[in-house]
N, C-alpha and C positions, 0 to 999 in steps of 0.2 A: 635763788635756789631755796632760801628759807621759807619763802611763800608757797612754792611748789610742794615741798615736803609737808608743809602744814596742811595743804588742800588735800593730799593723799590720806593723810591721818583721819581727816574728817569723813572721806568717802568710806574708808574702811570701817569706821565706827558706825556710821549709818547702817551698812550692809549687815553688820553683825546684829545690830538691834533689830532689823526687820526678821531675820532668820530665827532669832530667839522668840520674837512675838508670834510668829507663825506656828512654830513647834509647841509653844505653851498652849495655844488655842486648841490644837489637835488633840493634845493629851487631855485637856479639860473636856472637850466634847465627847471623847470616848468614855471618860469616867461617868459623866452625867447621863449618856444615853444607853451605855452597855452594848453588847454585840447584837448585830442585826439578825432576825428570825426568818425562816424559811416559810413561805405561804403556798398553799395548793388550791387549785380551782377544779371543782367537780362538774361533770356534764353527763347527760344521758347518752347511752350507746346507741349509734346510728349506723345503718348500712349505706356504704358509699363505695365508689370505684377506686381500686388501687392501681395506680399507673406506674410501670417499671420501664424505663427506656435503656436500651443498650446501643451503643454507638461503636463503629469500627469502620475500617477500610479494607479492601481486598477484591478479589475476582469472585463473581457468582458462577458456580458450576453446578450442572444438574447432577442428581445422585443416580438417575436411571435414564440412559440414553440408548436408542436403537438406530443403527444406519439402515435405511431402506434402499435395496438395490434391485434394479430390474433384471430379469433372467435374459433379456435381449437388449441390443442397442439400437438407436435410432434417433431421429429428430423428434423433440417435444413438439406437439401441436396443442397442447392444453395443460395448464397447471391449476388444479382445483383446490389444493390444500392452502390454507391461509395461516401464517405464522400467529401462534397464540390461540388459534381456534381448536376446540376439542373435536376429534373425529372418532367414528365408531367402526366396528368391524364391517369389512366389505365396502367401506367408503372409497370412492374413486379419487385418488390423489393426484394422478397425472396421466396423460395419454400420449402414446408414441405413435408416430406416423406408421401405418400398416400397409403402405402402398407396395413396397417391395415384397413383404411376406405374402400379401394377396396375389401378387403376380407369380411368385414361386409356387404357390399353392395351385393356382390355375395351370401352370405348366405341368406340375406333377400329376394333376388330374387328367390333363390331356394325354400325357405319356401313358398313364394307366389305362385309359380308354382304348388307345391304340394298341397296347399289348393285349388287352382282352380281345379286341377284334381279330388280331393275328392269331391268337390262341384258338379262338372259335374257327377261323379259317383252316387251321392245321388239323383241328379235330373233325372237320367235315370229311365224309367219306370221298375219296378221289373218284373223279368221273372216268369213263372208259378211255378217253384219249390220253388222260395223264398216265393211266396204267400202261397203256401201250408205249407211250414215250419212255417211261421209266424202264420197262422191260427192254426196250430197244437199247437204251443207254447202258443198261446191265450187260446185255449180250456183247456190245461193242467193247465195253471194259474188260470183260473176261477174255475176249478174243485178242484184245491188245495186250493183256497180261500174259497170255499163252505165247503170243509172238515174242514179247520181250524176254520171257524166260527161255524160249528157244533161242533167240539171239545171244542171250547171256551164257547159255550152255555151250553154244558154238564158240563164243569168245574164249571161255575156259579151255575148250579143246583146241582152239588155234594157239592159245598162249602156251600149252603144254608142248604143241608141235613145234612152236618156235623155240622153246627151251631145248627140245630134243635135237633140233637142227644145229643149235649153237654147240651142243656138246659133241656133235659129229666133227666139228672142226677144231674145237679148243684143245683137245689132246695134242694134235699135230702143232698148233701154235706154240703150246707150252714146251713141247719137246724141242722144236726148233729153236726156240729162244734160249733154252738151256745149252744147246749145242753151240749157239752163236756166242754166248757169254762166257761159258765155262768149259767148252770143248778144248781140244788140243790141235787145232788147225795149223798153227805156226810152229809150235814147239811142244815137245814132249815133257818139258820141265815146268812149263807154265800154262795158265789158261789163256784163252783168247783175250779175256778182259784185262789180265795183267799185261799181255803183249801190247795191246793197244795203248795202254797207259805208259809203259816203259818207253815205247817208241816215240812218244810225243813229249813226255815230261821234261826231256833235256831242252826242249825248245820253248814249251809253254806249259806251266804248271796248272793251267786252268783245265787240263784233261782230268785231273784228280776229282774236280767237282762233277764232271760228267760221269766218271767211274762210280762215285758215290750215289749219284742220282739213280743211275741205271740199276745198281745193286739194290737199292732200297725199293724201287719200283717193282723189281723182279720178286723179291721176297714178300711184299704185300700181295701181288698178283697170286703167287703161289700158294700162300695160305688161304685166300679166299677160293681159289679154284679147287684145292683139295677137299675142303668142307662142302663146297657147292656141288661137286661131282658125287660125293657120298649122299647128299640129300636127293640129287636127281635119280640115282640108282634106287632109292627107297620110295620114289614117288611113281604113280602110274596115272593114266587117265581116269581111272575109277577112284582115285583118291578124293578126299573131301575138297570142296572148293577153296576153303581157307588154306589148305595144304598146297594147292596148285598155285594159288595167288602168292603165297610165301615163296615158292620156288621161282616163279617169274621175277618177283622183285629181287631175289637173291642173284639170279643169273644176270640180270640187268647190271647190278653193282659189280659183279665179277667182270663183266665185259668191259665196263668202264676202267677197272684197274688194269686189265690186260692191255687195253688201248693205251693207257698211260705208260704200261711198261714197254710196249713196242716204241712209242715215241721217244722215251728216254734212251733206249738202246740205238734208236736210229740217229738221235742227236749225238751220242758217243761216236758212232762209226763216221757220221759226216765230219765230225771235228777231226777225227783221226785222218 
């Protein structure tokens, strides 16, 4: 242990001596030489290239871009523009197949030529045979029109006659139905309709339904008949065709209602 301690002391002493020697030399050298001076080098002015480089990353985009679109669609048969190559005004960039367009143009031209020929034919003065045929057709058409008008006038007259014949019998029908339903054939104290109902109601209440149906049918027919009869008296054979047609239609509807009235009364009596 004493030998090791002695060795460490010797190493420390040697190290301190080296440091002191080096520091003393540095101080001596600075004192002897003094501070270092700045020196300049001169040269003549010359013209030369100045190079400045800029580096970076990103996407390159055009500042001015135009999309070229065709006014029509079709299959491309030629592409004459080259990427990166400058083109001038009027330069052909691409070519579309014009087969369909040329076909449509030919068809249109054919149609135009045909129409012009037909127009020229129409503008030509008619020959004698054509005039005779046209005059004959016109005469036949006028005769047919007169015949049809005569038939129509006869139909109006026949229609008014039919309506008049109907009103020759309808008053008796309405009067007879009124007596049949509302007369006093069986009792002075009640109508025939009430008599029929009371006679059967004790056995079958269904008679009430027949009574109500006959009464409603009579009232409907009576209202239509009264109005129809007034319209008939205000119409004559010399009235307008629209008035006669209206009378015929009205009389037809009235006849249907009266037929329904008769059927309902007949059902009631049959059930009785």
